[in-house]
C-alpha angles and dihedrals in degrees: 000000000000119000106238095184105117090202095053116117130191140182118014093358092054092049092048091049093050094045091052095043091054092053101035099050108170095333121118116252112250117166125204123186120219112195128183104336109199096229145340095285093051090048092053092046091049091053093046092049091049095050094042087054091055104269114157095176129039124201111204126194128159120185120229147087101214129165090227092064090048089049091051091054093045091050098047093041090045095230130134123262090252089065095060102044118081121212099216123199109283094023111126121228089246093054091048091049090051091052090049091048091053091054091044091053091053090052096046097088089055098046112134098027103132113230092233093052115114088229092065091093094054091042092051090052091051089065111105095247107126095161091052091049089052089054090047091052091051094049094045092048092050092048093048088055091044095243123143117244127191118194143178139185137056098282094049090049090051088052091050090051089054090049089056090062093052109037123008090189090069090073089075090068102040131078130183110228098224148346114268146210089221108103093213092055090047090052091049092050091049089051093048092045090211119139107231120239092249140006104230092139095218127155093246093234097138139013096266095106092047091053089049092053091050088052089053088052087059087060096054097032109027114194 
């Protein structure tokens, strides 16, 4: 039987509505963007300021396509460097192999640490990935204050992967904006086991998908 309710939503919209309803409760929606915090301390302060000012939803995006973030995802997800480096159209085999080698070199000092070992968290944080740790700090801070956070992009996904090694409860408060063509982001989302808000299949290179998801939120939760 057809659903004649003009306000009914299904699929991604229904999931986004339910995710937000569970975390919003009766609080007013107030969105704060956090873009490119310089380090972990700035990320924490930005989240605290946002929530203290009344934010009930944080949108996180950090620019960058750095090998360190790809290495962090590869390490935590326990996958080889070849699985987190995309060979985009026009990229030569040599250029792709150099990018893989750069990630592999970052992982070399941590080779042999079993993924189930309790030292995996400290080892992951020893990786030279300051942008990813900034993203991790933002996500952790939001979760600790029980505030929803939606994110997109490689660096934010690396931060989310690091969060997964430290506090599994944080996953209840975070949501990837969209599926991605970037293999590192796909590996991070598989690790997190969180269905993204939408399935645009973008490369996560800018905040466009995140803005689109927030627009979808206006559909299911009009201000």
